[in-house]
C-alpha positions, 0 to 999 in steps of 0.5 A: 515516497517509499513507506511501509505500505509500498508493495515490493517485489524481490525478483529471484529466490536464490541467496541474494534474493533471499537476503534482501527479502530478509532485510526488507521483511525485518524493516517492516516493508510489504515484500514478496518473491517473484519466482518463475514457477509459482502458483497463480493468485486466488481471486477470493478478494483476500489482500494481495499479500495473502493471495498465494498458496504455499509452495513446497520448497527444497530447503527451509527459506530464511524468511517464510512470511514472504509469499512467492508469487509468479513474476507477473503477479508479484510486479503488477502492482509493485512500487519497487522491484529488486531484481536478483535474477541471473544477469543473462535473463534480467532483460528478457524477464523484466521486459515481458513482465507487466511493470506499472508505469513509474515503478522503480526497478533496483538492478542488483545483478553483475554479468561476468563469466569465470576465467581463472577469476571473475571476468565482467561481461556487460551487454552491448549498453555497457551494464545490465542497468543500461540494458534494463533502462533501455528496455523499460522506458517507463521504469525508474531503473537504478543500480544498487546492492550489487557490489557486495555478497548476500552476507552483507545484504543480510547483515549490513553491520560492519566494524565501521558502521553500516555498509555503504550501498552505492546507487547510480541512475539518472532519476534523482527522485528514484535515488532520493526514494531509494536512499530512504529505503537503504537507510531504513534497511540498515545501510548507508547510501551513497549517491554514485552518479548517473546511470552510466556509473552502473558499469563501474559498480558491476566492475567494482563487484567484479573486483569484490568477488576477485578479492573474496574468492581469489585474494583470500578476503572471504565474503564477510567485507564490503567496500566502504567510503572513509575519510580522515 
């Protein structure tokens, strides 16, 4: 079960990482960034959340209350790790990180290139999520939060209600725990099936990017599961 005291690391402090950290912080979770360049932890007995020295930033962060740690320090005691890194770096970075056994890894990445619009460029495993699962056998890997932009990750309120977050993974317990987290963050969780469907969610993200950039829809929308 994920609760307000579960340590949550958000790897990557770009627009997606910032938006996710903001939502988690506002929902009352114990969250910090994991970045490639950050000062190490001080061994002074202080709570982990307070053990990062401030790091100068080129621009003001929307969540100054969330500290930045080196990736290894951020994940070492985490119960949940959100991966908001460049897709082609995710496996290398996570493979080298001291992840606790049983940690839930939420893959928010999308592998693509630009060729008159976005083109899905998955690894040999079929998706970044599948590649992470193969590289991290002791982790519980789930695809989620990848199929809309940072604007929706930051504010899930849509005209029809909360934005839908689709989750794909083979660990039913991890998906169930994440469903609760998703709801607390203000979204509506939807089970998108097994890990193999992570490739479909990446393709869905490519379609979202195409419609947002090439199709004239802009970025303030998301796909929704809607019935009669």
